[in-house]
VOGU-410038 format. One record per residue (C-alpha): residue number from 1; residue in one letter; chain; x, y, z. Coordinates in pm, 1 decimal, decimal comma. Layout:
ATOM:seq:type:mol:c1:c2:c3
ATOM:NUM:A:A:X:Y:Z
...
//
This chain:
ATOM:seq:type:mol:c1:c2:c3
ATOM:1:M:A:14260,7:19689,4:8773,7
ATOM:2:K:A:14427,5:19397,4:8950,2
ATOM:3:D:A:14221,1:19157,5:8736,7
ATOM:4:V:A:14338,3:19331,8:8421,1
ATOM:5:E:A:14702,6:19304,3:8524,8
ATOM:6:K:A:14664,1:18932,0:8593,4
ATOM:7:L:A:14489,3:18868,5:8261,5
ATOM:8:H:A:14751,7:19072,7:8079,4
ATOM:9:H:A:15031,3:18879,2:8247,3
ATOM:10:D:A:14868,7:18544,9:8160,4
ATOM:11:L:A:14814,6:18646,2:7797,7
ATOM:12:T:A:15168,4:18774,3:7764,4
ATOM:13:F:A:15293,4:18440,2:7891,8
ATOM:14:L:A:15068,7:18244,2:7651,3
ATOM:15:F:A:15146,0:18455,2:7345,1
ATOM:16:T:A:15518,4:18491,6:7403,5
ATOM:17:S:A:15640,2:18234,8:7160,6
ATOM:18:H:A:15816,8:18215,7:6830,9
ATOM:19:Y:A:15598,0:18314,8:6538,5
ATOM:20:E:A:15681,3:18200,2:6188,8
ATOM:21:H:A:15617,2:18547,4:6049,1
ATOM:22:K:A:15777,6:18857,5:6200,5
ATOM:23:R:A:15470,1:19061,0:6114,6
ATOM:24:S:A:15256,1:18836,6:6334,8
ATOM:25:Q:A:15509,1:18865,6:6616,9
ATOM:26:R:A:15505,6:19247,2:6597,7
ATOM:27:F:A:15124,3:19254,8:6588,5
ATOM:28:V:A:15092,9:19045,3:6905,5
ATOM:29:E:A:15362,2:19241,9:7085,5
ATOM:30:N:A:15200,6:19573,5:6992,1
ATOM:31:L:A:14858,0:19453,2:7096,7
ATOM:32:L:A:14978,4:19332,1:7433,9
ATOM:33:K:A:15191,7:19639,6:7505,6
ATOM:34:R:A:14979,7:19926,5:7378,6
ATOM:35:K:A:14620,1:19809,4:7365,2
ATOM:36:K:A:14578,2:19649,9:7706,5
ATOM:37:E:A:14288,8:19880,3:7801,7
ATOM:38:W:A:14107,2:19796,0:7478,4
ATOM:39:I:A:14143,9:19421,9:7516,8
ATOM:40:F:A:14016,6:19414,4:7874,2
ATOM:41:Q:A:13750,6:19685,1:7858,6
ATOM:42:F:A:13485,6:19426,2:7947,6
ATOM:43:V:A:13664,5:19354,5:8277,1
ATOM:44:M:A:13677,6:19718,3:8381,2
ATOM:45:N:A:13334,7:19823,9:8254,7
ATOM:46:P:A:13034,8:19602,1:8335,4
ATOM:47:D:A:12833,3:19764,5:8053,5
ATOM:48:V:A:13068,9:19618,5:7790,5
ATOM:49:E:A:12993,4:19264,0:7678,5
ATOM:50:S:A:13279,1:19015,5:7674,1
ATOM:51:T:A:13173,9:18868,3:7339,4
ATOM:52:N:A:13057,3:19002,7:7005,9
ATOM:53:N:A:12756,9:18768,1:6988,8
ATOM:54:R:A:12503,0:19049,4:6969,9
ATOM:55:A:A:12683,2:19206,9:6672,2
ATOM:56:E:A:12712,5:18870,0:6498,8
ATOM:57:R:A:12341,0:18802,6:6547,8
ATOM:58:G:A:12263,6:19147,3:6409,1
ATOM:59:L:A:12459,3:19073,6:6091,0
ATOM:60:R:A:12324,4:18722,2:6040,6
ATOM:61:P:A:12003,7:18814,9:5854,0
ATOM:62:S:A:12199,3:19028,9:5608,5
ATOM:63:V:A:12448,2:18749,8:5545,0
ATOM:64:I:A:12168,2:18498,6:5487,3
ATOM:65:Y:A:11995,1:18733,9:5244,4
ATOM:66:R:A:12320,0:18793,1:5057,0
ATOM:67:K:A:12374,1:18418,7:5022,2
ATOM:68:V:A:12016,7:18349,7:4913,2
ATOM:69:S:A:12016,1:18633,9:4659,8
ATOM:70:G:A:12355,4:18545,5:4516,2
ATOM:71:G:A:12483,0:18885,2:4624,5
ATOM:72:S:A:12843,9:18780,0:4639,9
ATOM:73:R:A:12841,2:18548,1:4338,6
ATOM:74:S:A:12727,3:18770,8:4056,8
ATOM:75:E:A:12716,4:19136,0:3954,6
ATOM:76:R:A:12336,8:19123,6:3930,1
ATOM:77:G:A:12306,6:18965,6:4275,3
ATOM:78:A:A:12531,0:19235,2:4420,9
ATOM:79:E:A:12314,7:19507,6:4265,7
ATOM:80:I:A:11994,2:19353,9:4400,1
ATOM:81:Y:A:12145,6:19308,1:4745,5
ATOM:82:T:A:12267,7:19667,2:4757,1
ATOM:83:R:A:11937,3:19805,3:4637,0
ATOM:84:E:A:11725,8:19603,3:4878,2
ATOM:85:V:A:11940,7:19633,8:5188,1
ATOM:86:F:A:12092,0:19978,8:5170,7
ATOM:87:L:A:11845,9:20180,3:4968,7
ATOM:88:K:A:11521,0:20063,3:5129,6
ATOM:89:P:A:11520,5:20161,8:5496,5
ATOM:90:S:A:11207,6:19957,9:5563,4
ATOM:91:F:A:11357,0:19634,2:5427,5
ATOM:92:T:A:11343,3:19345,3:5672,0
ATOM:93:F:A:11519,8:19010,0:5666,5
ATOM:94:D:A:11254,9:18832,4:5874,5
ATOM:95:I:A:11140,5:18617,2:5584,8
ATOM:96:F:A:11482,6:18449,1:5572,6
ATOM:97:L:A:11510,1:18358,5:5938,5
ATOM:98:D:A:11393,1:18034,9:6093,8
ATOM:99:S:A:11178,7:18151,3:6383,1
//
């Protein structure tokens, strides 16, 4: 817990500055005051990763497929993407990855 307190203190020092927008200022203050345990969960629990790399890698094939199929550029592409990805449980993105 000592590590968490030091990290929290350091972050508070770094983020205590004037923000152009009051909403941003309130967000940072709220995060640092009320969500300390959430922010530093990876310090207290060795089973929690300190990055979101695994989640990002898990999403990558879907993002590549969406881009290749035009899923976010046209209504037809969005329909195809939805049908292939969400309605076919056996669908795999392997063909779009450089292995």
